[in-house]
N, C-alpha and C positions, 0 to 999 in steps of 0.2 A: 720475242714472243709473237706468236701468231695471233691473229684476230680471234680465231676459235678459242684459244687458250684464255685470252683476255675475257671473252664472253662467259666462258665456263667459270672462271675465277670470280667474275662480277656476280653471276647467278649464285654461286656458292656463298660468296660474301653477303649477298642480300639475304639468302636463306638463314645464314648464321645470325645476322643482325636482327632479323625478324624473330627468330627463335629466342635470341637473347632478350629482345624487347618484350616478347610474350612471356618469357620466364620471369622477368622483372615485374610485369603487370600481375602475374599470378602470385608472386610473393607479396605484392602490395594488397592484392585481393585477400590472400590468406590472413594477412595482418588485420585487415578490416573485419573479416569474419571472426577472428579470435577476439578482437576488441568488442565487437557487437555481442558475441555470446557472453563474454565476461560482464558487459554492461547489463544484459538481461538478468543474469544470475544475481548480480549485485542489487539491481532494482527490486527483484523478487525478495531478496533478503531484507532490503529496506522496508518493503511493504509488510513483511512479517514483523519486523522490529516496530514499525509504526502501529500496526494493529495491536500488538502486545502492549505497547506503551499506552495506547488509547484506552484499552480495557482496564489497565491498572489505574489510570487516572479516574475513569468512571467509578471504579470500585472505591478508590480513596475519597473522591468527592462525595459519593453516595454514603460512605461510612461516616462522614462528618455529622449528618443529622442523627445517626445512632449514638455517636459519642456526645453530641449536643443534648439529646434527650436524656441520656444517662446522667450527664452533668446537671441538667435542669431538674431532674428528679431528686438528685442529692440536695440541690439548692432549695427546692420546694420543701422537702422533708425537714431540712435543717431550719428553714424559715418557719414552718408550722410548729416545730418543736420549740423554737425560741419564742414564738408568739403565744402559743397555747399550752405549752408544757408537753411532756412525753405522752400523756394520754389525750391531749387536746381538750378543748372546752365544749366540744360537740356543737360548735357554732358554725354550722354549714353556711348560713347566710352571711356571716361576717367574712368567711373565707372567699365567698363568691364576690362580695362587694369590694374587697380590697384589691389593690393593684398587685398583680402577680406577674411573674415573668412569662413571656409568650415565645413560641417558636417562630422564627423569622422565615417568611416566605422567600427571602433573598437567598437562602441556602438552596432552595429548589431551583430558583432562577439560575444560580451559579452552576448547578448540575446540568441544566438544560444548555447553557452556554458551552460548557465543557464538552458535552456530547456533540453539539453542532460543530464546534471547532475541530474535534477529533475526527468526525466523519468527513468534514471538508478536506482536511489534510490527507486522510486515507484515500479519498476520491482522487486527489491530485497525484498521489503516488501511483494509484491504479492507472491513471491516464498516462503517466510517464512510462510505465511498464508496457502498456499497449503501443505507445509510440515507438519504443525501442524494438518491440517485436515486429512492428510494421516496417521499420527501416531495415531490419535484418532480412525480412522476407523479400523486400525489394532488392536488396543486395544479392541474395541467393538466386533470384530469378532474372538478374540483369545479364547483359551481354558478356561481361567478364567471367561469369560463372559457368559458361558453356563447358569448358574442359576442366577448369580449376576445381569445381565441386567434386568431380570424380577423382581428380588427382590428389586432392587434400582430404577428401571424405567429409565435406560439409553438407548439411549441418551435422555437427557432432553432438548436439543436444536435442532432446525431444521438446519442442516448443510448447506442446500441450501441458508439460509439467509446470510451466510458468504462466498458466492461465490466471486471470484475475479472480478474486473472490466475489461470489454472488450469493444469492439466497435461493432456496427451493422455489419460492414464489416466482422469482424472476425466471428461473429455468422453466417452470411450468408455462408461464406466459409466452416465452419465446418458442417453446416446443409447440404449443397449441396455436400460436399466432393470434391469441385472443386475450384481451384485458377488459374485464367488465367493470373496471373502476373501483373494485373493492381494495381496501388497504390491507386487510389481513386475510 
């Protein structure tokens, strides 16, 4: 073999190895993108699941006072009938002066705790979604993405579809860039 042939073979071999190496890197990049998109979708579904669960808990805990009031009403009515007969004795002051069941403020405290815990958990899930989106955007804009995005067609999902849940008030404040300190 001549020196020229050896040089040509070395250059061809080098180009093939570089192409193979870049091909493997693109396959790894594709796998990372697929994993990132699946993670974003799953986290978004988890946020929906948590949000739904949170509101169901609020409703159930808030329903306890209604059930409690209905039960207390039955107890009061039965207690009054037992004490004073079906028609009562018209003794309003004896009713007021006696020991009667009261609604517990602990029920409302429990509802407040449930709301706070649910909101904190939902916020943590929202933060995870934001972090997954950030990581994916970094991956999409990194050096490996130069040709691989075109080759594999990433991103394959509309990342705006997976935005976090906010309120109209928050959107207004961020749009106007002003917050006057009002809560509502």
